[in-house]
PDB file with SEQRES, HELIX, SHEET and CRYST1 records, atoms N, CA, C and O in Angstrom:
SEQRES   1 A   88  UNK UNK UNK UNK UNK UNK UNK UNK UNK UNK UNK UNK UNK          
SEQRES   2 A   88  UNK UNK UNK UNK UNK UNK UNK UNK UNK UNK UNK UNK UNK          
SEQRES   3 A   88  UNK UNK UNK UNK UNK UNK UNK UNK UNK UNK UNK UNK UNK          
SEQRES   4 A   88  UNK UNK UNK UNK UNK UNK UNK UNK UNK UNK UNK UNK UNK          
SEQRES   5 A   88  UNK UNK UNK UNK UNK UNK UNK UNK UNK UNK UNK UNK UNK          
SEQRES   6 A   88  UNK UNK UNK UNK UNK UNK UNK UNK UNK UNK UNK UNK UNK          
SEQRES   7 A   88  UNK UNK UNK UNK UNK UNK UNK UNK UNK UNK                      
HELIX    1 AA1 UNK A    4  UNK A   15  1                                  12    
HELIX    2 AA2 UNK A   20  UNK A   22  1                                   3    
HELIX    3 AA3 UNK A   23  UNK A   27  3                                   5    
HELIX    4 AA4 UNK A   28  UNK A   33  1                                   6    
HELIX    5 AA5 UNK A   34  UNK A   36  5                                   3    
HELIX    6 AA6 UNK A   39  UNK A   48  1                                  10    
HELIX    7 AA7 UNK A   53  UNK A   61  1                                   9    
HELIX    8 AA8 UNK A   68  UNK A   70  5                                   3    
HELIX    9 AA9 UNK A   73  UNK A   80  1                                   8    
CRYST1    1.000    1.000    1.000  90.00  90.00  90.00 P 1           1          
ATOM      1  N   UNK A   1      59.023-122.989 -33.698  1.00  0.00           N  
ATOM      2  CA  UNK A   1      59.424-122.436 -34.987  1.00  0.00           C  
ATOM      3  C   UNK A   1      60.579-121.489 -34.793  1.00  0.00           C  
ATOM      4  O   UNK A   1      60.613-120.676 -33.870  1.00  0.00           O  
ATOM      5  N   UNK A   2      61.549-121.629 -35.721  1.00  0.00           N  
ATOM      6  CA  UNK A   2      62.729-120.793 -35.635  1.00  0.00           C  
ATOM      7  C   UNK A   2      62.463-119.423 -36.286  1.00  0.00           C  
ATOM      8  O   UNK A   2      61.813-119.330 -37.327  1.00  0.00           O  
ATOM      9  N   UNK A   3      62.975-118.376 -35.652  1.00  0.00           N  
ATOM     10  CA  UNK A   3      62.873-117.021 -36.146  1.00  0.00           C  
ATOM     11  C   UNK A   3      63.430-116.898 -37.519  1.00  0.00           C  
ATOM     12  O   UNK A   3      64.496-117.450 -37.791  1.00  0.00           O  
ATOM     13  N   UNK A   4      62.751-116.183 -38.430  1.00  0.00           N  
ATOM     14  CA  UNK A   4      63.206-116.015 -39.823  1.00  0.00           C  
ATOM     15  C   UNK A   4      64.507-115.328 -39.933  1.00  0.00           C  
ATOM     16  O   UNK A   4      65.310-115.678 -40.798  1.00  0.00           O  
ATOM     17  N   UNK A   5      64.774-114.327 -39.072  1.00  0.00           N  
ATOM     18  CA  UNK A   5      66.065-113.645 -39.100  1.00  0.00           C  
ATOM     19  C   UNK A   5      67.187-114.640 -38.775  1.00  0.00           C  
ATOM     20  O   UNK A   5      68.228-114.618 -39.431  1.00  0.00           O  
ATOM     21  N   UNK A   6      67.004-115.459 -37.836  1.00  0.00           N  
ATOM     22  CA  UNK A   6      68.013-116.454 -37.433  1.00  0.00           C  
ATOM     23  C   UNK A   6      68.219-117.409 -38.574  1.00  0.00           C  
ATOM     24  O   UNK A   6      69.360-117.680 -38.949  1.00  0.00           O  
ATOM     25  N   UNK A   7      67.117-117.947 -39.156  1.00  0.00           N  
ATOM     26  CA  UNK A   7      67.316-118.807 -40.332  1.00  0.00           C  
ATOM     27  C   UNK A   7      68.073-118.138 -41.434  1.00  0.00           C  
ATOM     28  O   UNK A   7      68.883-118.778 -42.104  1.00  0.00           O  
ATOM     29  N   UNK A   8      67.835-116.871 -41.642  1.00  0.00           N  
ATOM     30  CA  UNK A   8      68.574-116.089 -42.729  1.00  0.00           C  
ATOM     31  C   UNK A   8      70.030-116.131 -42.409  1.00  0.00           C  
ATOM     32  O   UNK A   8      70.844-116.359 -43.303  1.00  0.00           O  
ATOM     33  N   UNK A   9      70.391-115.926 -41.195  1.00  0.00           N  
ATOM     34  CA  UNK A   9      71.883-115.944 -40.816  1.00  0.00           C  
ATOM     35  C   UNK A   9      72.456-117.340 -41.005  1.00  0.00           C  
ATOM     36  O   UNK A   9      73.569-117.510 -41.503  1.00  0.00           O  
ATOM     37  N   UNK A  10      71.689-118.315 -40.607  1.00  0.00           N  
ATOM     38  CA  UNK A  10      72.168-119.749 -40.716  1.00  0.00           C  
ATOM     39  C   UNK A  10      72.329-120.099 -42.191  1.00  0.00           C  
ATOM     40  O   UNK A  10      73.302-120.743 -42.584  1.00  0.00           O  
ATOM     41  N   UNK A  11      71.339-119.657 -43.024  1.00  0.00           N  
ATOM     42  CA  UNK A  11      71.487-119.957 -44.435  1.00  0.00           C  
ATOM     43  C   UNK A  11      72.731-119.336 -45.059  1.00  0.00           C  
ATOM     44  O   UNK A  11      73.457-119.961 -45.833  1.00  0.00           O  
ATOM     45  N   UNK A  12      72.935-118.115 -44.697  1.00  0.00           N  
ATOM     46  CA  UNK A  12      74.130-117.426 -45.243  1.00  0.00           C  
ATOM     47  C   UNK A  12      75.404-118.192 -44.874  1.00  0.00           C  
ATOM     48  O   UNK A  12      76.266-118.461 -45.710  1.00  0.00           O  
ATOM     49  N   UNK A  13      75.481-118.531 -43.572  1.00  0.00           N  
ATOM     50  CA  UNK A  13      76.698-119.184 -43.066  1.00  0.00           C  
ATOM     51  C   UNK A  13      76.831-120.567 -43.700  1.00  0.00           C  
ATOM     52  O   UNK A  13      77.937-121.030 -43.980  1.00  0.00           O  
ATOM     53  N   UNK A  14      75.691-121.218 -43.921  1.00  0.00           N  
ATOM     54  CA  UNK A  14      75.686-122.593 -44.530  1.00  0.00           C  
ATOM     55  C   UNK A  14      76.214-122.579 -45.991  1.00  0.00           C  
ATOM     56  O   UNK A  14      76.929-123.482 -46.424  1.00  0.00           O  
ATOM     57  N   UNK A  15      75.828-121.519 -46.719  1.00  0.00           N  
ATOM     58  CA  UNK A  15      76.177-121.430 -48.123  1.00  0.00           C  
ATOM     59  C   UNK A  15      77.447-120.656 -48.436  1.00  0.00           C  
ATOM     60  O   UNK A  15      77.835-120.554 -49.600  1.00  0.00           O  
ATOM     61  N   UNK A  16      78.087-120.118 -47.437  1.00  0.00           N  
ATOM     62  CA  UNK A  16      79.342-119.391 -47.612  1.00  0.00           C  
ATOM     63  C   UNK A  16      80.480-119.964 -46.794  1.00  0.00           C  
ATOM     64  O   UNK A  16      81.027-119.296 -45.916  1.00  0.00           O  
ATOM     65  N   UNK A  17      80.833-121.205 -47.086  1.00  0.00           N  
ATOM     66  CA  UNK A  17      81.819-121.904 -46.291  1.00  0.00           C  
ATOM     67  C   UNK A  17      83.289-121.719 -46.796  1.00  0.00           C  
ATOM     68  O   UNK A  17      84.259-121.839 -46.048  1.00  0.00           O  
ATOM     69  N   UNK A  18      83.368-121.438 -48.033  1.00  0.00           N  
ATOM     70  CA  UNK A  18      84.711-121.279 -48.563  1.00  0.00           C  
ATOM     71  C   UNK A  18      85.138-122.204 -49.693  1.00  0.00           C  
ATOM     72  O   UNK A  18      86.045-121.919 -50.475  1.00  0.00           O  
ATOM     73  N   UNK A  19      84.430-123.326 -49.733  1.00  0.00           N  
ATOM     74  CA  UNK A  19      84.688-124.262 -50.897  1.00  0.00           C  
ATOM     75  C   UNK A  19      83.308-124.634 -51.473  1.00  0.00           C  
ATOM     76  O   UNK A  19      82.300-124.661 -50.767  1.00  0.00           O  
ATOM     77  N   UNK A  20      83.311-124.910 -52.747  1.00  0.00           N  
ATOM     78  CA  UNK A  20      82.035-125.332 -53.365  1.00  0.00           C  
ATOM     79  C   UNK A  20      81.509-126.614 -52.766  1.00  0.00           C  
ATOM     80  O   UNK A  20      80.306-126.760 -52.551  1.00  0.00           O  
ATOM     81  N   UNK A  21      82.361-127.496 -52.510  1.00  0.00           N  
ATOM     82  CA  UNK A  21      81.953-128.837 -51.936  1.00  0.00           C  
ATOM     83  C   UNK A  21      81.251-128.683 -50.584  1.00  0.00           C  
ATOM     84  O   UNK A  21      80.191-129.261 -50.346  1.00  0.00           O  
ATOM     85  N   UNK A  22      81.870-127.889 -49.706  1.00  0.00           N  
ATOM     86  CA  UNK A  22      81.286-127.600 -48.404  1.00  0.00           C  
ATOM     87  C   UNK A  22      79.972-126.847 -48.544  1.00  0.00           C  
ATOM     88  O   UNK A  22      79.002-127.162 -47.856  1.00  0.00           O  
ATOM     89  N   UNK A  23      79.932-125.864 -49.421  1.00  0.00           N  
ATOM     90  CA  UNK A  23      78.699-125.124 -49.647  1.00  0.00           C  
ATOM     91  C   UNK A  23      77.566-126.070 -50.087  1.00  0.00           C  
ATOM     92  O   UNK A  23      76.454-125.974 -49.567  1.00  0.00           O  
ATOM     93  N   UNK A  24      77.837-126.985 -51.042  1.00  0.00           N  
ATOM     94  CA  UNK A  24      76.799-127.915 -51.476  1.00  0.00           C  
ATOM     95  C   UNK A  24      76.337-128.841 -50.379  1.00  0.00           C  
ATOM     96  O   UNK A  24      75.144-129.124 -50.268  1.00  0.00           O  
ATOM     97  N   UNK A  25      77.264-129.322 -49.563  1.00  0.00           N  
ATOM     98  CA  UNK A  25      76.962-130.269 -48.553  1.00  0.00           C  
ATOM     99  C   UNK A  25      76.218-129.577 -47.321  1.00  0.00           C  
ATOM    100  O   UNK A  25      75.189-130.062 -46.852  1.00  0.00           O  
ATOM    101  N   UNK A  26      76.770-128.484 -46.858  1.00  0.00           N  
ATOM    102  CA  UNK A  26      76.253-127.861 -45.661  1.00  0.00           C  
ATOM    103  C   UNK A  26      75.045-126.973 -46.036  1.00  0.00           C  
ATOM    104  O   UNK A  26      74.042-126.963 -45.322  1.00  0.00           O  
ATOM    105  N   UNK A  27      75.144-126.225 -47.160  1.00  0.00           N  
ATOM    106  CA  UNK A  27      74.033-125.412 -47.607  1.00  0.00           C  
ATOM    107  C   UNK A  27      72.861-126.275 -48.057  1.00  0.00           C  
ATOM    108  O   UNK A  27      71.696-125.999 -47.770  1.00  0.00           O  
ATOM    109  N   UNK A  28      73.228-127.333 -48.776  1.00  0.00           N  
ATOM    110  CA  UNK A  28      72.181-128.252 -49.268  1.00  0.00           C  
ATOM    111  C   UNK A  28      71.346-128.846 -48.096  1.00  0.00           C  
ATOM    112  O   UNK A  28      70.120-128.947 -48.154  1.00  0.00           O  
ATOM    113  N   UNK A  29      72.086-129.227 -47.040  1.00  0.00           N  
ATOM    114  CA  UNK A  29      71.478-129.788 -45.881  1.00  0.00           C  
ATOM    115  C   UNK A  29      70.500-128.748 -45.276  1.00  0.00           C  
ATOM    116  O   UNK A  29      69.369-129.082 -44.921  1.00  0.00           O  
ATOM    117  N   UNK A  30      70.944-127.530 -45.171  1.00  0.00           N  
ATOM    118  CA  UNK A  30      70.155-126.491 -44.639  1.00  0.00           C  
ATOM    119  C   UNK A  30      68.856-126.367 -45.465  1.00  0.00           C  
ATOM    120  O   UNK A  30      67.747-126.396 -44.931  1.00  0.00           O  
ATOM    121  N   UNK A  31      69.043-126.231 -46.764  1.00  0.00           N  
ATOM    122  CA  UNK A  31      67.855-126.018 -47.647  1.00  0.00           C  
ATOM    123  C   UNK A  31      66.853-127.083 -47.500  1.00  0.00           C  
ATOM    124  O   UNK A  31      65.661-126.778 -47.463  1.00  0.00           O  
ATOM    125  N   UNK A  32      67.259-128.383 -47.409  1.00  0.00           N  
ATOM    126  CA  UNK A  32      66.325-129.419 -47.368  1.00  0.00           C  
ATOM    127  C   UNK A  32      65.610-129.543 -45.986  1.00  0.00           C  
ATOM    128  O   UNK A  32      64.447-129.938 -45.905  1.00  0.00           O  
ATOM    129  N   UNK A  33      66.311-129.209 -44.974  1.00  0.00           N  
ATOM    130  CA  UNK A  33      65.767-129.508 -43.620  1.00  0.00           C  
ATOM    131  C   UNK A  33      65.289-128.291 -42.752  1.00  0.00           C  
ATOM    132  O   UNK A  33      64.520-128.495 -41.813  1.00  0.00           O  
ATOM    133  N   UNK A  34      65.697-127.130 -43.029  1.00  0.00           N  
ATOM    134  CA  UNK A  34      65.492-126.042 -42.061  1.00  0.00           C  
ATOM    135  C   UNK A  34      64.028-125.758 -41.796  1.00  0.00           C  
ATOM    136  O   UNK A  34      63.708-125.281 -40.708  1.00  0.00           O  
ATOM    137  N   UNK A  35      63.162-126.010 -42.678  1.00  0.00           N  
ATOM    138  CA  UNK A  35      61.745-125.666 -42.462  1.00  0.00           C  
ATOM    139  C   UNK A  35      61.095-126.428 -41.347  1.00  0.00           C  
ATOM    140  O   UNK A  35      60.067-125.995 -40.828  1.00  0.00           O  
ATOM    141  N   UNK A  36      61.647-127.528 -40.964  1.00  0.00           N  
ATOM    142  CA  UNK A  36      61.069-128.386 -39.972  1.00  0.00           C  
ATOM    143  C   UNK A  36      61.780-128.291 -38.645  1.00  0.00           C  
ATOM    144  O   UNK A  36      61.425-129.021 -37.720  1.00  0.00           O  
ATOM    145  N   UNK A  37      62.788-127.408 -38.502  1.00  0.00           N  
ATOM    146  CA  UNK A  37      63.661-127.347 -37.368  1.00  0.00           C  
ATOM    147  C   UNK A  37      63.001-126.669 -36.161  1.00  0.00           C  
ATOM    148  O   UNK A  37      62.265-125.692 -36.303  1.00  0.00           O  
ATOM    149  N   UNK A  38      63.279-127.202 -34.989  1.00  0.00           N  
ATOM    150  CA  UNK A  38      62.936-126.596 -33.738  1.00  0.00           C  
ATOM    151  C   UNK A  38      64.085-125.646 -33.401  1.00  0.00           C  
ATOM    152  O   UNK A  38      65.092-125.587 -34.105  1.00  0.00           O  
ATOM    153  N   UNK A  39      63.901-124.876 -32.265  1.00  0.00           N  
ATOM    154  CA  UNK A  39      64.974-124.056 -31.844  1.00  0.00           C  
ATOM    155  C   UNK A  39      66.217-124.916 -31.458  1.00  0.00           C  
ATOM    156  O   UNK A  39      67.348-124.488 -31.688  1.00  0.00           O  
ATOM    157  N   UNK A  40      66.015-126.089 -30.891  1.00  0.00           N  
ATOM    158  CA  UNK A  40      67.085-126.979 -30.462  1.00  0.00           C  
ATOM    159  C   UNK A  40      67.828-127.458 -31.751  1.00  0.00           C  
ATOM    160  O   UNK A  40      69.053-127.582 -31.740  1.00  0.00           O  
ATOM    161  N   UNK A  41      67.116-127.712 -32.805  1.00  0.00           N  
ATOM    162  CA  UNK A  41      67.732-128.179 -34.072  1.00  0.00           C  
ATOM    163  C   UNK A  41      68.638-127.053 -34.586  1.00  0.00           C  
ATOM    164  O   UNK A  41      69.766-127.286 -35.022  1.00  0.00           O  
ATOM    165  N   UNK A  42      68.094-125.798 -34.518  1.00  0.00           N  
ATOM    166  CA  UNK A  42      68.823-124.673 -35.057  1.00  0.00           C  
ATOM    167  C   UNK A  42      70.097-124.442 -34.180  1.00  0.00           C  
ATOM    168  O   UNK A  42      71.131-124.015 -34.692  1.00  0.00           O  
ATOM    169  N   UNK A  43      70.007-124.718 -32.914  1.00  0.00           N  
ATOM    170  CA  UNK A  43      71.132-124.579 -31.960  1.00  0.00           C  
ATOM    171  C   UNK A  43      72.207-125.594 -32.388  1.00  0.00           C  
ATOM    172  O   UNK A  43      73.391-125.264 -32.437  1.00  0.00           O  
ATOM    173  N   UNK A  44      71.773-126.864 -32.706  1.00  0.00           N  
ATOM    174  CA  UNK A  44      72.717-127.880 -33.102  1.00  0.00           C  
ATOM    175  C   UNK A  44      73.427-127.374 -34.355  1.00  0.00           C  
ATOM    176  O   UNK A  44      74.657-127.342 -34.398  1.00  0.00           O  
ATOM    177  N   UNK A  45      72.672-126.982 -35.365  1.00  0.00           N  
ATOM    178  CA  UNK A  45      73.253-126.550 -36.632  1.00  0.00           C  
ATOM    179  C   UNK A  45      74.111-125.360 -36.445  1.00  0.00           C  
ATOM    180  O   UNK A  45      75.170-125.306 -37.071  1.00  0.00           O  
ATOM    181  N   UNK A  46      73.765-124.397 -35.648  1.00  0.00           N  
ATOM    182  CA  UNK A  46      74.641-123.278 -35.404  1.00  0.00           C  
ATOM    183  C   UNK A  46      75.969-123.652 -34.799  1.00  0.00           C  
ATOM    184  O   UNK A  46      77.013-123.136 -35.197  1.00  0.00           O  
ATOM    185  N   UNK A  47      75.927-124.575 -33.807  1.00  0.00           N  
ATOM    186  CA  UNK A  47      77.161-125.096 -33.251  1.00  0.00           C  
ATOM    187  C   UNK A  47      77.969-125.790 -34.258  1.00  0.00           C  
ATOM    188  O   UNK A  47      79.189-125.623 -34.291  1.00  0.00           O  
ATOM    189  N   UNK A  48      77.317-126.613 -35.140  1.00  0.00           N  
ATOM    190  CA  UNK A  48      78.053-127.326 -36.149  1.00  0.00           C  
ATOM    191  C   UNK A  48      78.799-126.353 -37.108  1.00  0.00           C  
ATOM    192  O   UNK A  48      79.937-126.590 -37.513  1.00  0.00           O  
ATOM    193  N   UNK A  49      78.097-125.256 -37.443  1.00  0.00           N  
ATOM    194  CA  UNK A  49      78.812-124.238 -38.288  1.00  0.00           C  
ATOM    195  C   UNK A  49      80.062-123.654 -37.792  1.00  0.00           C  
ATOM    196  O   UNK A  49      80.832-123.076 -38.560  1.00  0.00           O  
ATOM    197  N   UNK A  50      80.307-123.788 -36.465  1.00  0.00           N  
ATOM    198  CA  UNK A  50      81.557-123.308 -35.835  1.00  0.00           C  
ATOM    199  C   UNK A  50      82.684-124.224 -36.108  1.00  0.00           C  
ATOM    200  O   UNK A  50      83.837-123.829 -35.931  1.00  0.00           O  
ATOM    201  N   UNK A  51      82.421-125.478 -36.546  1.00  0.00           N  
ATOM    202  CA  UNK A  51      83.443-126.455 -36.765  1.00  0.00           C  
ATOM    203  C   UNK A  51      84.070-126.244 -38.181  1.00  0.00           C  
ATOM    204  O   UNK A  51      83.495-125.569 -39.035  1.00  0.00           O  
ATOM    205  N   UNK A  52      85.245-126.835 -38.388  1.00  0.00           N  
ATOM    206  CA  UNK A  52      85.925-126.744 -39.683  1.00  0.00           C  
ATOM    207  C   UNK A  52      85.192-127.615 -40.693  1.00  0.00           C  
ATOM    208  O   UNK A  52      84.729-128.717 -40.400  1.00  0.00           O  
ATOM    209  N   UNK A  53      85.113-127.075 -41.864  1.00  0.00           N  
ATOM    210  CA  UNK A  53      84.404-127.769 -42.977  1.00  0.00           C  
ATOM    211  C   UNK A  53      84.969-129.163 -43.176  1.00  0.00           C  
ATOM    212  O   UNK A  53      84.202-130.099 -43.398  1.00  0.00           O  
ATOM    213  N   UNK A  54      86.275-129.335 -43.105  1.00  0.00           N  
ATOM    214  CA  UNK A  54      86.881-130.634 -43.370  1.00  0.00           C  
ATOM    215  C   UNK A  54      86.348-131.702 -42.357  1.00  0.00           C  
ATOM    216  O   UNK A  54      86.175-132.871 -42.701  1.00  0.00           O  
ATOM    217  N   UNK A  55      86.110-131.269 -41.156  1.00  0.00           N  
ATOM    218  CA  UNK A  55      85.540-132.169 -40.129  1.00  0.00           C  
ATOM    219  C   UNK A  55      84.029-132.460 -40.409  1.00  0.00           C  
ATOM    220  O   UNK A  55      83.593-133.611 -40.409  1.00  0.00           O  
ATOM    221  N   UNK A  56      83.294-131.420 -40.634  1.00  0.00           N  
ATOM    222  CA  UNK A  56      81.834-131.639 -40.900  1.00  0.00           C  
ATOM    223  C   UNK A  56      81.652-132.567 -42.096  1.00  0.00           C  
ATOM    224  O   UNK A  56      80.805-133.459 -42.049  1.00  0.00           O  
ATOM    225  N   UNK A  57      82.423-132.383 -43.166  1.00  0.00           N  
ATOM    226  CA  UNK A  57      82.326-133.257 -44.311  1.00  0.00           C  
ATOM    227  C   UNK A  57      82.719-134.616 -44.025  1.00  0.00           C  
ATOM    228  O   UNK A  57      82.069-135.560 -44.474  1.00  0.00           O  
ATOM    229  N   UNK A  58      83.796-134.780 -43.269  1.00  0.00           N  
ATOM    230  CA  UNK A  58      84.268-136.184 -42.840  1.00  0.00           C  
ATOM    231  C   UNK A  58      83.194-136.850 -42.022  1.00  0.00           C  
ATOM    232  O   UNK A  58      82.904-138.025 -42.251  1.00  0.00           O  
ATOM    233  N   UNK A  59      82.587-136.155 -41.075  1.00  0.00           N  
ATOM    234  CA  UNK A  59      81.482-136.787 -40.222  1.00  0.00           C  
ATOM    235  C   UNK A  59      80.370-137.192 -41.088  1.00  0.00           C  
ATOM    236  O   UNK A  59      79.842-138.288 -40.900  1.00  0.00           O  
ATOM    237  N   UNK A  60      79.946-136.375 -42.061  1.00  0.00           N  
ATOM    238  CA  UNK A  60      78.870-136.695 -42.938  1.00  0.00           C  
ATOM    239  C   UNK A  60      79.152-137.878 -43.861  1.00  0.00           C  
ATOM    240  O   UNK A  60      78.273-138.678 -44.180  1.00  0.00           O  
ATOM    241  N   UNK A  61      80.401-137.951 -44.269  1.00  0.00           N  
ATOM    242  CA  UNK A  61      80.782-138.995 -45.193  1.00  0.00           C  
ATOM    243  C   UNK A  61      81.207-140.268 -44.439  1.00  0.00           C  
ATOM    244  O   UNK A  61      81.420-141.312 -45.055  1.00  0.00           O  
ATOM    245  N   UNK A  62      81.331-140.177 -43.096  1.00  0.00           N  
ATOM    246  CA  UNK A  62      81.673-141.308 -42.264  1.00  0.00           C  
ATOM    247  C   UNK A  62      83.166-141.683 -42.324  1.00  0.00           C  
ATOM    248  O   UNK A  62      83.527-142.818 -42.012  1.00  0.00           O  
ATOM    249  N   UNK A  63      84.006-140.765 -42.711  1.00  0.00           N  
ATOM    250  CA  UNK A  63      85.429-141.040 -42.828  1.00  0.00           C  
ATOM    251  C   UNK A  63      86.155-140.616 -41.559  1.00  0.00           C  
ATOM    252  O   UNK A  63      87.356-140.857 -41.437  1.00  0.00           O  
ATOM    253  N   UNK A  64      85.469-139.996 -40.619  1.00  0.00           N  
ATOM    254  CA  UNK A  64      86.032-139.555 -39.343  1.00  0.00           C  
ATOM    255  C   UNK A  64      84.945-139.719 -38.270  1.00  0.00           C  
ATOM    256  O   UNK A  64      83.778-139.424 -38.531  1.00  0.00           O  
ATOM    257  N   UNK A  65      85.294-140.161 -37.131  1.00  0.00           N  
ATOM    258  CA  UNK A  65      84.429-140.321 -35.995  1.00  0.00           C  
ATOM    259  C   UNK A  65      83.747-139.015 -35.648  1.00  0.00           C  
ATOM    260  O   UNK A  65      84.422-137.992 -35.545  1.00  0.00           O  
ATOM    261  N   UNK A  66      82.445-139.007 -35.465  1.00  0.00           N  
ATOM    262  CA  UNK A  66      81.709-137.782 -35.156  1.00  0.00           C  
ATOM    263  C   UNK A  66      81.691-137.591 -33.626  1.00  0.00           C  
ATOM    264  O   UNK A  66      81.385-138.515 -32.872  1.00  0.00           O  
ATOM    265  N   UNK A  67      82.022-136.389 -33.204  1.00  0.00           N  
ATOM    266  CA  UNK A  67      81.974-136.137 -31.741  1.00  0.00           C  
ATOM    267  C   UNK A  67      80.566-136.424 -31.210  1.00  0.00           C  
ATOM    268  O   UNK A  67      79.573-136.225 -31.910  1.00  0.00           O  
ATOM    269  N   UNK A  68      80.501-136.888 -29.979  1.00  0.00           N  
ATOM    270  CA  UNK A  68      79.249-137.238 -29.382  1.00  0.00           C  
ATOM    271  C   UNK A  68      78.209-136.100 -29.431  1.00  0.00           C  
ATOM    272  O   UNK A  68      77.014-136.317 -29.628  1.00  0.00           O  
ATOM    273  N   UNK A  69      78.738-134.871 -29.240  1.00  0.00           N  
ATOM    274  CA  UNK A  69      77.779-133.696 -29.208  1.00  0.00           C  
ATOM    275  C   UNK A  69      76.974-133.550 -30.519  1.00  0.00           C  
ATOM    276  O   UNK A  69      75.891-132.966 -30.532  1.00  0.00           O  
ATOM    277  N   UNK A  70      77.535-134.099 -31.627  1.00  0.00           N  
ATOM    278  CA  UNK A  70      76.874-133.966 -32.932  1.00  0.00           C  
ATOM    279  C   UNK A  70      76.093-135.234 -33.393  1.00  0.00           C  
ATOM    280  O   UNK A  70      75.317-135.215 -34.348  1.00  0.00           O  
ATOM    281  N   UNK A  71      76.367-136.375 -32.611  1.00  0.00           N  
ATOM    282  CA  UNK A  71      75.645-137.554 -33.028  1.00  0.00           C  
ATOM    283  C   UNK A  71      74.119-137.434 -32.708  1.00  0.00           C  
ATOM    284  O   UNK A  71      73.730-136.791 -31.733  1.00  0.00           O  
ATOM    285  N   UNK A  72      73.292-138.059 -33.543  1.00  0.00           N  
ATOM    286  CA  UNK A  72      71.907-138.009 -33.296  1.00  0.00           C  
ATOM    287  C   UNK A  72      71.129-137.935 -34.589  1.00  0.00           C  
ATOM    288  O   UNK A  72      71.709-138.132 -35.656  1.00  0.00           O  
ATOM    289  N   UNK A  73      69.875-137.665 -34.539  1.00  0.00           N  
ATOM    290  CA  UNK A  73      68.983-137.669 -35.761  1.00  0.00           C  
ATOM    291  C   UNK A  73      69.457-136.624 -36.772  1.00  0.00           C  
ATOM    292  O   UNK A  73      69.355-136.911 -37.964  1.00  0.00           O  
ATOM    293  N   UNK A  74      69.957-135.459 -36.420  1.00  0.00           N  
ATOM    294  CA  UNK A  74      70.383-134.436 -37.430  1.00  0.00           C  
ATOM    295  C   UNK A  74      71.608-134.953 -38.135  1.00  0.00           C  
ATOM    296  O   UNK A  74      71.676-134.792 -39.353  1.00  0.00           O  
ATOM    297  N   UNK A  75      72.567-135.547 -37.502  1.00  0.00           N  
ATOM    298  CA  UNK A  75      73.729-136.052 -38.231  1.00  0.00           C  
ATOM    299  C   UNK A  75      73.376-137.232 -39.063  1.00  0.00           C  
ATOM    300  O   UNK A  75      73.945-137.431 -40.136  1.00  0.00           O  
ATOM    301  N   UNK A  76      72.438-138.032 -38.591  1.00  0.00           N  
ATOM    302  CA  UNK A  76      71.932-139.220 -39.334  1.00  0.00           C  
ATOM    303  C   UNK A  76      71.331-138.679 -40.705  1.00  0.00           C  
ATOM    304  O   UNK A  76      71.552-139.284 -41.754  1.00  0.00           O  
ATOM    305  N   UNK A  77      70.616-137.597 -40.664  1.00  0.00           N  
ATOM    306  CA  UNK A  77      70.063-136.997 -41.901  1.00  0.00           C  
ATOM    307  C   UNK A  77      71.141-136.442 -42.747  1.00  0.00           C  
ATOM    308  O   UNK A  77      71.091-136.554 -43.972  1.00  0.00           O  
ATOM    309  N   UNK A  78      72.123-135.841 -42.133  1.00  0.00           N  
ATOM    310  CA  UNK A  78      73.252-135.287 -42.914  1.00  0.00           C  
ATOM    311  C   UNK A  78      74.048-136.367 -43.625  1.00  0.00           C  
ATOM    312  O   UNK A  78      74.569-136.155 -44.720  1.00  0.00           O  
ATOM    313  N   UNK A  79      74.135-137.526 -42.990  1.00  0.00           N  
ATOM    314  CA  UNK A  79      74.858-138.642 -43.575  1.00  0.00           C  
ATOM    315  C   UNK A  79      74.100-139.240 -44.825  1.00  0.00           C  
ATOM    316  O   UNK A  79      74.753-139.909 -45.627  1.00  0.00           O  
ATOM    317  N   UNK A  80      72.895-139.052 -45.005  1.00  0.00           N  
ATOM    318  CA  UNK A  80      72.181-139.525 -46.080  1.00  0.00           C  
ATOM    319  C   UNK A  80      72.657-138.941 -47.430  1.00  0.00           C  
ATOM    320  O   UNK A  80      72.589-139.603 -48.466  1.00  0.00           O  
ATOM    321  N   UNK A  81      73.130-137.710 -47.389  1.00  0.00           N  
ATOM    322  CA  UNK A  81      73.614-136.966 -48.530  1.00  0.00           C  
ATOM    323  C   UNK A  81      72.674-136.886 -49.690  1.00  0.00           C  
ATOM    324  O   UNK A  81      73.066-136.562 -50.811  1.00  0.00           O  
ATOM    325  N   UNK A  82      71.386-137.192 -49.403  1.00  0.00           N  
ATOM    326  CA  UNK A  82      70.363-137.115 -50.507  1.00  0.00           C  
ATOM    327  C   UNK A  82      69.937-135.665 -50.846  1.00  0.00           C  
ATOM    328  O   UNK A  82      69.093-135.425 -51.710  1.00  0.00           O  
ATOM    329  N   UNK A  83      70.534-134.760 -50.157  1.00  0.00           N  
ATOM    330  CA  UNK A  83      70.232-133.310 -50.355  1.00  0.00           C  
ATOM    331  C   UNK A  83      71.303-132.665 -51.231  1.00  0.00           C  
ATOM    332  O   UNK A  83      71.135-131.499 -51.588  1.00  0.00           O  
ATOM    333  N   UNK A  84      72.339-133.306 -51.586  1.00  0.00           N  
ATOM    334  CA  UNK A  84      73.395-132.817 -52.364  1.00  0.00           C  
ATOM    335  C   UNK A  84      73.129-132.996 -53.885  1.00  0.00           C  
ATOM    336  O   UNK A  84      73.092-134.121 -54.383  1.00  0.00           O  
ATOM    337  N   UNK A  85      72.956-131.928 -54.570  1.00  0.00           N  
ATOM    338  CA  UNK A  85      72.671-131.965 -55.993  1.00  0.00           C  
ATOM    339  C   UNK A  85      73.947-131.739 -56.774  1.00  0.00           C  
ATOM    340  O   UNK A  85      74.649-130.751 -56.558  1.00  0.00           O  
ATOM    341  N   UNK A  86      74.245-132.638 -57.666  1.00  0.00           N  
ATOM    342  CA  UNK A  86      75.446-132.524 -58.440  1.00  0.00           C  
ATOM    343  C   UNK A  86      75.116-131.666 -59.686  1.00  0.00           C  
ATOM    344  O   UNK A  86      74.242-132.013 -60.480  1.00  0.00           O  
ATOM    345  N   UNK A  87      75.835-130.549 -59.830  1.00  0.00           N  
ATOM    346  CA  UNK A  87      75.607-129.663 -61.015  1.00  0.00           C  
ATOM    347  C   UNK A  87      76.636-130.054 -62.016  1.00  0.00           C  
ATOM    348  O   UNK A  87      77.817-130.148 -61.682  1.00  0.00           O  
ATOM    349  N   UNK A  88      76.232-130.287 -63.240  1.00  0.00           N  
ATOM    350  CA  UNK A  88      77.125-130.622 -64.319  1.00  0.00           C  
ATOM    351  C   UNK A  88      77.116-129.589 -65.409  1.00  0.00           C  
ATOM    352  O   UNK A  88      77.830-129.733 -66.401  1.00  0.00           O  
TER     353      UNK A  88                                                      
END                                                                             
């Protein structure tokens, strides 16, 4: 189980990316999945947060090849995009 303080920092970073689109994609992914994360999953997400939003979004949308270090079950979940809620 991931420490609550660490999750709090990850949540803040996930929801404060600089654009609304990135906030919804990355923050929404965090909100849907963080409760089941192991420390290794949190490590993966923390490393992902160091990347530029344009790349993270392109990897999730499949418009850019994903680096091998981010391929796997977490990126497969991110690609589903079922966690992005459209606010109208």
